C-alpha atoms as an extended CHARMM CRD file, in Angstrom:
* protein
*
        73  EXT
         1         1  MET       CA              4.8200000000       -0.3850000000        6.2410000000  PROA      1               0.0000000000
         2         2  LEU       CA              4.0580000000        2.3360000000        8.8520000000  PROA      2               0.0000000000
         3         3  LYS       CA              6.5310000000        2.1220000000       10.8550000000  PROA      3               0.0000000000
         4         4  PRO       CA              9.3180000000        4.6260000000        9.4140000000  PROA      4               0.0000000000
         5         5  PHE       CA              6.4640000000        6.9080000000       10.3440000000  PROA      5               0.0000000000
         6         6  ARG       CA              5.7410000000        9.2430000000       12.8650000000  PROA      6               0.0000000000
         7         7  GLN       CA              3.1560000000        7.4130000000       15.5670000000  PROA      7               0.0000000000
         8         8  SER       CA              1.1620000000       10.3340000000       14.7900000000  PROA      8               0.0000000000
         9         9  GLU       CA              0.6440000000        9.9150000000       11.2480000000  PROA      9               0.0000000000
        10        10  ARG       CA              0.2500000000        5.7080000000       11.7800000000  PROA      10              0.0000000000
        11        11  GLU       CA             -2.3760000000        6.2360000000       14.4800000000  PROA      11              0.0000000000
        12        12  GLU       CA             -4.2700000000        8.5740000000       11.8290000000  PROA      12              0.0000000000
        13        13  SER       CA             -3.3730000000        6.3420000000        8.4730000000  PROA      13              0.0000000000
        14        14  LEU       CA             -4.7500000000        3.3150000000       10.7610000000  PROA      14              0.0000000000
        15        15  LYS       CA             -7.5720000000        4.9900000000       11.6750000000  PROA      15              0.0000000000
        16        16  TYR       CA             -8.2870000000        6.1130000000        8.3000000000  PROA      16              0.0000000000
        17        17  ILE       CA             -7.7500000000        2.1050000000        6.5630000000  PROA      17              0.0000000000
        18        18  GLU       CA             -9.7340000000        1.1150000000        9.5710000000  PROA      18              0.0000000000
        19        19  ALA       CA            -13.2520000000        2.9330000000        9.0640000000  PROA      19              0.0000000000
        20        20  SER       CA            -12.7770000000        1.8230000000        5.0180000000  PROA      20              0.0000000000
        21        21  GLY       CA            -12.2420000000       -1.7300000000        6.7580000000  PROA      21              0.0000000000
        22        22  TYR       CA             -9.4130000000       -4.3780000000        6.2270000000  PROA      22              0.0000000000
        23        23  ASP       CA            -12.4370000000       -6.4810000000        3.7500000000  PROA      23              0.0000000000
        24        24  ASN       CA            -11.8650000000       -3.7850000000        1.1820000000  PROA      24              0.0000000000
        25        25  LEU       CA             -8.3810000000       -4.6300000000        0.9580000000  PROA      25              0.0000000000
        26        26  HSD       CA             -6.6400000000       -5.8400000000       -2.3300000000  PROA      26              0.0000000000
        27        27  MET       CA             -3.3640000000       -6.3050000000       -3.7300000000  PROA      27              0.0000000000
        28        28  ALA       CA             -1.9170000000       -7.3800000000       -6.6680000000  PROA      28              0.0000000000
        29        29  PHE       CA              1.3100000000       -8.4780000000       -7.5440000000  PROA      29              0.0000000000
        30        30  PHE       CA              2.7640000000       -7.0050000000      -11.4070000000  PROA      30              0.0000000000
        31        31  LYS       CA              4.2660000000      -11.0450000000      -12.2150000000  PROA      31              0.0000000000
        32        32  ASN       CA              5.7820000000       -8.5320000000      -15.7730000000  PROA      32              0.0000000000
        33        33  GLN       CA              7.7540000000       -6.8360000000      -13.5510000000  PROA      33              0.0000000000
        34        34  ASP       CA              9.4410000000       -9.7170000000      -12.0180000000  PROA      34              0.0000000000
        35        35  VAL       CA             13.1930000000       -9.8350000000      -11.8550000000  PROA      35              0.0000000000
        36        36  GLY       CA             14.5630000000      -12.7860000000      -11.8270000000  PROA      36              0.0000000000
        37        37  LYS       CA             11.1160000000      -14.5050000000      -12.7960000000  PROA      37              0.0000000000
        38        38  ASP       CA             11.8320000000      -16.1350000000       -9.7760000000  PROA      38              0.0000000000
        39        39  GLY       CA              9.0360000000      -15.9140000000       -8.1110000000  PROA      39              0.0000000000
        40        40  ILE       CA              9.2650000000      -13.6750000000       -4.7640000000  PROA      40              0.0000000000
        41        41  TRP       CA              7.6210000000      -10.1570000000       -6.5210000000  PROA      41              0.0000000000
        42        42  ASP       CA              9.5310000000       -6.8640000000       -6.8000000000  PROA      42              0.0000000000
        43        43  VAL       CA              6.4650000000       -4.5360000000       -7.4250000000  PROA      43              0.0000000000
        44        44  TRP       CA              2.6430000000       -4.8080000000       -5.8950000000  PROA      44              0.0000000000
        45        45  GLN       CA              0.1620000000       -2.6880000000       -5.0690000000  PROA      45              0.0000000000
        46        46  ILE       CA             -2.7630000000       -2.4360000000       -1.6730000000  PROA      46              0.0000000000
        47        47  GLU       CA             -5.8530000000       -0.8880000000       -2.8190000000  PROA      47              0.0000000000
        48        48  GLY       CA             -8.5890000000        0.7920000000       -1.0960000000  PROA      48              0.0000000000
        49        49  PRO       CA            -11.6540000000        3.0660000000       -0.7950000000  PROA      49              0.0000000000
        50        50  ASN       CA             -8.9620000000        5.4370000000        1.1140000000  PROA      50              0.0000000000
        51        51  MET       CA             -6.2230000000        3.8790000000       -0.2150000000  PROA      51              0.0000000000
        52        52  VAL       CA             -3.0240000000        2.9040000000       -2.9200000000  PROA      52              0.0000000000
        53        53  TRP       CA              0.3580000000        1.1430000000       -1.4520000000  PROA      53              0.0000000000
        54        54  PHE       CA              2.7580000000        1.1080000000       -4.7540000000  PROA      54              0.0000000000
        55        55  PHE       CA              5.8680000000       -0.8310000000       -4.1280000000  PROA      55              0.0000000000
        56        56  ARG       CA              8.3570000000       -1.4950000000       -6.8520000000  PROA      56              0.0000000000
        57        57  GLY       CA             11.2680000000       -3.0080000000       -6.0830000000  PROA      57              0.0000000000
        58        58  ASP       CA             13.1230000000       -2.4090000000       -9.1290000000  PROA      58              0.0000000000
        59        59  PRO       CA             15.9900000000       -1.0100000000       -9.8910000000  PROA      59              0.0000000000
        60        60  HSD       CA             15.9520000000       -0.1420000000       -6.5910000000  PROA      60              0.0000000000
        61        61  VAL       CA             13.3380000000        0.6230000000       -3.5410000000  PROA      61              0.0000000000
        62        62  HSD       CA             10.3810000000        3.0120000000       -4.2460000000  PROA      62              0.0000000000
        63        63  CYS       CA              7.5860000000        3.1190000000       -2.2030000000  PROA      63              0.0000000000
        64        64  TRP       CA              4.5200000000        5.4720000000       -2.5900000000  PROA      64              0.0000000000
        65        65  ALA       CA              1.6530000000        5.7200000000        0.1050000000  PROA      65              0.0000000000
        66        66  HSD       CA             -1.8060000000        7.6050000000       -0.6360000000  PROA      66              0.0000000000
        67        67  ILE       CA             -4.0710000000        7.3160000000        3.0870000000  PROA      67              0.0000000000
        68        68  ARG       CA             -6.8310000000        9.8000000000        4.0000000000  PROA      68              0.0000000000
        69        69  ALA       CA            -10.0090000000       10.1040000000        4.7530000000  PROA      69              0.0000000000
        70        70  LEU       CA            -13.5270000000        8.4790000000        3.6490000000  PROA      70              0.0000000000
        71        71  GLN       CA            -15.3560000000       11.4650000000        1.9900000000  PROA      71              0.0000000000
        72        72  LYS       CA            -19.2800000000       11.9190000000        2.6610000000  PROA      72              0.0000000000
        73        73  VAL       CA            -21.6900000000       11.5340000000       -0.2380000000  PROA      73              0.0000000000
């Protein structure tokens, strides 16, 4: 999903995602937005402690990504 971005941005994003751990990522599908009721999910989201990635494929593709460094508490 990061392929369209600059190499430096991909590396920085992966650094932040890896810092929080892949086991802390959760994926959600929005069943009520399954276009054509074909079981191919058109809207989904990946969430973690320092990121959210939202994809909507209807009526055309939209994708939002927010990735940040973990904040010290």
